[in-house]
N, C-alpha and C positions, 0 to 999 in steps of 0.2 A: 504494500500500500504506500507507505512513505517511512520516514525515520520513526514516526510515532506509532509503531506497530503494537505497542503494549497498551494503547489507550485510543479513545475515539478522537480522530483528528477533527479540527475545526477549520471552517472557511468562512470569512466574512465578506459578503458581497453587497456593495452599495454604490451604484453607478448612475451617472446622469446619462451617458451614452450607453444605451442598452443593446447595442449591436453585439450579437454573439453571446450575450450573457446567459440566455436560456440553455443553449447547448453546453456552455462551460459548466453551468450549475448541474446539468443533468450528468455530465461526465464525472464531476466531483461526487455527486450523490451515488453513482454506481461504484465509486471507489470507497464508499463508506464514510464520507465526510458528513459531519453535522453542519448544516448551513445556517448561518446567522445573516439577517438582512433587515433593511429598514424601508419604510415608505413605498415609493413607486416600484423599486426593485423587488421588494417582497411580494407586492401584488402581481407583478409580471410573472414571477416564478410560480406563485400559487396557481395563477390562471393556466400555467403550462403543466400543472399536475405535479409540481415538485414540492417536497416537504421542506418548509422553511420555518425557522424559529426566529421570533422577533428579538431584536437587541434588548428591548424592554424586559421581556421574559428572562433573557439571559442575565441581565444586570440586576433585576428586581427593582428597577427604578423607571418610572414612566417617562416618555418623551414629554418635555415641557416647553413653554414659550413658543408655541406653534412650530415645534420641531427644531428650534434653534439649538436645543440641548437634548441630545439623544445618545451619541456615542462617546461623549466626554465623560468617561466613567473608569474607575480603576480596574474593573473586570474586563474592560475592552483594552485599555492601554497597558495594563499589567500583562494581559494575554499576548499583546504584541511585543512588549519590550522584555519580557521575562527570559532569562538565560538559565543554563543548567545550574549555576550557583544560586539562583533564586528559587529553586524548586521548593525548599522548605517554607519560604514566605508565601509562595503561590498556593501551596497546599493548605497552609493555615488560614489564608484569606479566601480559599475556595475559588481561586482564579485558574481557569482552564487555559492552557496555551492555545493561541490561534496560529495556525500553520500557513494558511493561504489567505491573502487579502486581494480582492479585486475592487478597486475604487477609482473612479474618475469624478471630476469635480463639477459643481454647479456651472451651468452654461453662461458664465459671465461675459465671455467674448460675444456670443450670439445675441445675448440680451442687449448689451451696450451698443451693438451694431445697428439696432433698430432705430429708425428716425424718431419714434415716439417714446424712446426710453427716457425716463426721468432719473434724477439722482436717487430717489428712494428705491426705484426699481433696481438700479445698479447695486445699491447697498444690500438689498435683500438677496442678491445673487452672489454675494461674497461668501464662499464656503469656509467654514471654520473647522468643523469636525473632520471633514474629508482630508484636508491637508495634514491635519494632526495625525490621522491614522496612516496616511501615506508615508509621512516622514518617520513615524515610529517604526513601521514595518520595514522601511528601507534601512533605517539605522540598525535594526536587528536582522539584517539579511543573512547572517550566518545561520539562522534557524527559520526565518519567515520568508515566504515567497510573496512578493508584492507585484501585482499586475495593474498597470494604469492604462495600457493600450490594448484594445480588443484584439489587435493583430497578434498578440502574444499568447492568447488563450490556448491555441492548438499546441504550441511548443511546451507549455506548462503541463497540459493534459497528457501529452505524449511522454514527457519525462516522468510524471507521476505513475502512469500505467506501466512504465518500465522499472519502477521501484522507488525513485526519488528524484528530486530536482537537485542537480549538482551545483557546487558553489559558483562555478563560472556563470551559469545561467542566472543564479540568484543575484550575483554581483552586477551583471548586465541590466537586469530588471530594476535593481536598486538605483543604479545610475540614471536609468530612464525615468524612474519615479521622481528623483530630485530635479531632473530637468523639467518634468511635468509641473511640479509645484513652483519651480523658479519662474517658468513662463507665466504661470497663473498669477503669482504675486506681482510680476512685472506688468502684466496687463492692468491689474488693479491700481498699482502705483502710477502708471502712465495716465489712466483714466482720471484718477482723482487729482493728480497734479495739474492736469490741463484745466481744471476748474478752479484753481487757486486764483484769487484776485491779485495778480502780480503784474505790474506794468512791464517788467522785463521778460515775461513769459507769455507770449501769445497763446491763445487757446489751442492752436494746432501743434504747438511745441511744448512738451512737458518740461518741468524743472528737472526731473530725473528721467532718463531714457534707458530702458532695459530691454533691448531687442534680444531675440533668440533665434538662432539658425541651426539647422541640422546638417551635418556633413553628408553630402550625397555622393561625392566622387573625389578620390585622391588622385592628383595628377602627377605625371612624370616630372613636370617642373612648371614654373610660373611664366612670367614674361620672358625670362631668360633661363638657360639650363642650370645656373647655379642657385636659383631661387625655388624653395619648396612652395607648393600651392595645393589648394583643394577648392572644390565648389560646394558652397553651402546654400541650402534653400531655406527660405523663411517659413517658420511654422505656420501651418494653416493656409499657405498660398495655393492659388489655383490658376495663376496667370503666368504668361511669359514663358521663358525657357524652362523654368522650374516645372512646368506642366507639360512640356513638349515630349513627344515620344521619338526616340532615335530608331529609325527603321533599318539603317545599315551604316557601315563605315567605321573607321577607326574611332577610338575614344576621343571625345572632344578635349581640346587643349584649353589652357587658360585664355590664350588670345582668341581662339575660336569662339569661346563663350562671350567674351567681351565684345567682339565684332558682331556676333550673331544677335546679341541683345540690341545693339545699335541699329542693325538692319531691320529687325522685327519691329522696333518702335517706329522707325521711319516709314516702313511700308504700310503699317496699320493706320497711318494718317489718311490714307486714300481709300475712300469708299465709293467714289463715283464711277469707278470702272476698273478693269484689270490693271494692276500696277506691279512694277518691278523696281527694286532698289539693290544696287551692288555696293558693298562696303569693303573698304580696305583700311586697316589700321584705324578702326573706329570712325572713319569719315566716309560718307557716301561719295563714291567717285562717279556715279551715274544713276539716274532714276527717270522713270517715265510712267505716264498713264496713257493707255491706248485702247483700241477696240478689242484687242486680244492680248493674252499673256505673251504670246510669241512676239507680237509687235512691240509690246512694252519692253521685253528683254532686249530686242534688237536695238531700240533707241537708247536704252540705259547703257548697254555695252558699247555703243558707238561713241558715247561721251568721252570715254577714256579707256580704250582697249588694253593699254599697257598696264594700268593700275588694276583693271578687272582681273588680270591673271592671278590666280591663287586667292581670289577674294571670296566673300560671302554673298550669296544671292538670295534675296527674299522676295516672295510673291504673296499677294493678298487673296489669291484664289487657288484651287487645286491644280496641280501640275499634271499635264498629260504627256503621252509618249513623244509626240512631235516636238514639243518644247524640250523634253529631256534629251532627245537625240541632237537637237540644235546646240544645246549647251555643251554637250560632250564633244561635238565636232568642232566647236569654236574655241573653247578655252579649258584650261585647268582650273578646277574649282575645289575649294576646301569643304564648303557647307552649302547645302540648298535647303531653304526653309519655306514651308508653305502650309496652309491649313490641312492639305491632304495630297497624296500622290496616288493616281490610279494604278491598277495592276500592271498595265503596259509600261508606264513610266518607271515603276520599280524594276521591271525586267530590264529596261534599258540601262538604268543606273547600275544594275547588278554587274554589268560588264566592267565597271570601275569600282570594285568593292571598297576602296579606301575613301570614296566620296561619302561624306556624312549627310544623311537625309533626316531632317527634323520635321515631324508633323505636329502642328500646334493645335489642330482641331479648330473650333470656332472661338477659342478662348481669346478674349481681348487683352491688350496690355495697357489700356488707358486708365486703369484704376489710379486714384490718388495714392501716392506713397511718399515716404520720406527718402531723400537721397543722403547717403552717409559718405563722408570723406575724412579719412584719418589724417591727422597732423601730429607732430611730435607732442606727446603728452595730452592729447585731446582729440576731439571729434567735431567736425563741422556738420551740421544737420540743416537741411532745408527742404521745403516742399518740392516735389517733383515738378519740373516745368512742363505741365500739361496744357497750359493755356495757349491758345492761338487765335488771333483776331480773324474775323471774316471781313468781307467787303464793306459791310455796313459800319464797321468800326473804324474804317480808314478815312483819311482826310486828304483830298487833293489840294496841294499847296502851290503848284506851278501855274504859269499862265495858260498852258495847254493841259486840259484834263485827259486822262487815259481814254483811249477808244475801247470798245467792248472786248476785242481780242486781247488788247494789252491788259485789261483788268484780269482776264482769265490767266494770262501768263504770269502776271504779278502775284496772284494768289497762290499759284503753283510754286513759284520761286520762293515765296515767303515760307511756305510749309517746309520746303527743302532747306533753306538757309538756317533755320532754327536747329537743324540736326547736324550742322557742320561745326567743327571746332573753330573757336574764335582766334583771330579776326576772320570772319567768314564772308565770302562773296559768292553768289551763284548767278550765272547767266542762264536764261531759259527761254524757250519758245515752244508753242504747240504742245504744252504739257510734257515737256522733256527737258532735261538739263543739257546745256551746251558746254559749260565750263564751270569748274568748281575751284575756288581758291580758299585754302584752309590753313588755320593755325599760324598765321604770320604775325610778327610783331607790329607791322604796319598795314593798315587797311588798303593803302594804295598798292602795296606789294601783292596782297591777296587779289586785288582787281587785275593786276598785270598777269599774275599766274593763271587766273581763270581764263583770261583772254588767250594766253599762250597755249593752255591746254586745248581750248577750242580750235585754235589754228592747227595744232599738231594732229588733232583728230579729223581735220578737214571740214569743220563745221563753221558756217558763216554766222557771225553775230549781228549782221545788219538787220535792224528791225526787231531785235530781241529785247528782253527786259533784264533788269539787274535787281538783285535783292542783297541787302546788307543787314547783318544781325544786330548792328548797333549804329548810332548816328555817325555821320561823316564829320570829323573835326576840321577838315579843310576842303577846299573845292578841288584839290588835285585828283581825287578819285573820280569826280564827275567829269573832269576834263579827259581822264584816261578812258572812261566809259564812252564818252562821245566819240573819241578817236576810234574806238572799237566798233561803233555803229549802234550803240544802245539807244533805244527810243523811249524807254520808261524805266523808272527806278522806284523801288519800295524800300523804305527804311523807317526806323523808329522816330527820328527827329529828336530834338531836345538839346542840340549843340548850341553853344553861345554864338556860333557862326552859322546858324541855320539860314539867316538872310543871305549870307554870302553864297552858301551852297545852293539855295533856291535860285538865286540870280544866275549862277553858273548853268543850272539846268535850263533856265529860260533862254540864256544866250545860245544854247545848243538845240533848242526846240524839244527838250526832253520833258516828258510828263513825270511829275514826282508826287509820290504818295507817302504820307506819314501814317504810321500805325499806332504810335504812342506806346509801343511795347518793345522792349529789348529782349534779345535771346542769347546772351553770352553762354558759351558752352566750353568750359575749361577741361 
């Protein structure tokens, strides 16, 4: 049965997430365990025909204060914390050892995620007895098996059926239990501290921030071979790369994941039609929206074929075989990301088994989240830059207003430039990029690089538009744009020399639009 062969073993089951609990309890009952339970868990087990003993009957003390006090009792915590050297005390106090504990906590996260959640609602969903039992059982893992994740029920039952739960499994479960309570306490601390009336702590940013991430993959190395690295996913996440399924290919590298995240975020901006984005070193080197994915890929690749080599390609619609064949015929690719790949496309990519295919399903990546950036001795935290203006938010400031086609090009370019590392310049026309200038110390250098890229790719800039992620401090970038043939410019505005910059646009007959929103991306 287990180590407690000379006595009746006890299991305490009290879970908010009831997935798998009936089967787990039934397995324990078959092994001779006496089951203790409370509230909704006890009802669920009894309805399934399982014999359950209430905690109140076990302790001889009733639940009080609307259930706030039920497991906080010496017969429960003594049963969890008791060791071999405590046997005499336990016998004198009639405390039975509890051998297995399955506990997960009140749904604080789910409740506080509701728009109608009030502070009293949140407070009532702060579990007290649950964390106390979890921590006590985990502390005494040398004797007690603590299960906080329903996915571990089968492993525990299998071990018990084979005779006992070994120390290695108990230790793993104990570590998971403390991670479970740590995240729970962190959620509560974050929620409450966001509601402190403190001028230095906006509601969105708590005074104390306690994130928790689970290691998903250990990597061969990080950005460079001498750096150790791993991929961690945020607890409870269901978006982005953390939720993607890898259909084939080598293990994702550190740089693959960083670039794939940028590509996925960028392509998911476009919902008006088939879109493709190609990313290299975290910057889009080409993007397009077209009538088909194949045409979108063709235009995106044409922006910068040299940089596209070995890049990350992202699509916003399922990939088919004709597109797969074209990609493989045209370039070397590290990762292809799409909502799905049809069977024929998978068969085509199978000819290149090292190509990584990531299927994201219909999961969006537009959720509000916090961005974290480590600095020496601290952490910079900010809201994710999910905001993007539309045409109604923009203000035409030049003598010549944009024409209809120019407006369409400007809005496409604006969505692209916000995804490019600062200083960022994008030239675009007909819903496709023509040139991208990224990461320069001078905005005019970014403008020149974007124009040079277009020339190298054989793409004419005459009549195209230009987007800048931040304002122009001088007119030199406008002069360079006019020389390249740019006819419309979109930028945040806000420079002390805006009048000079607008005057330059007017001199060249360029339409200029201010968005009032900057998109630095460091």
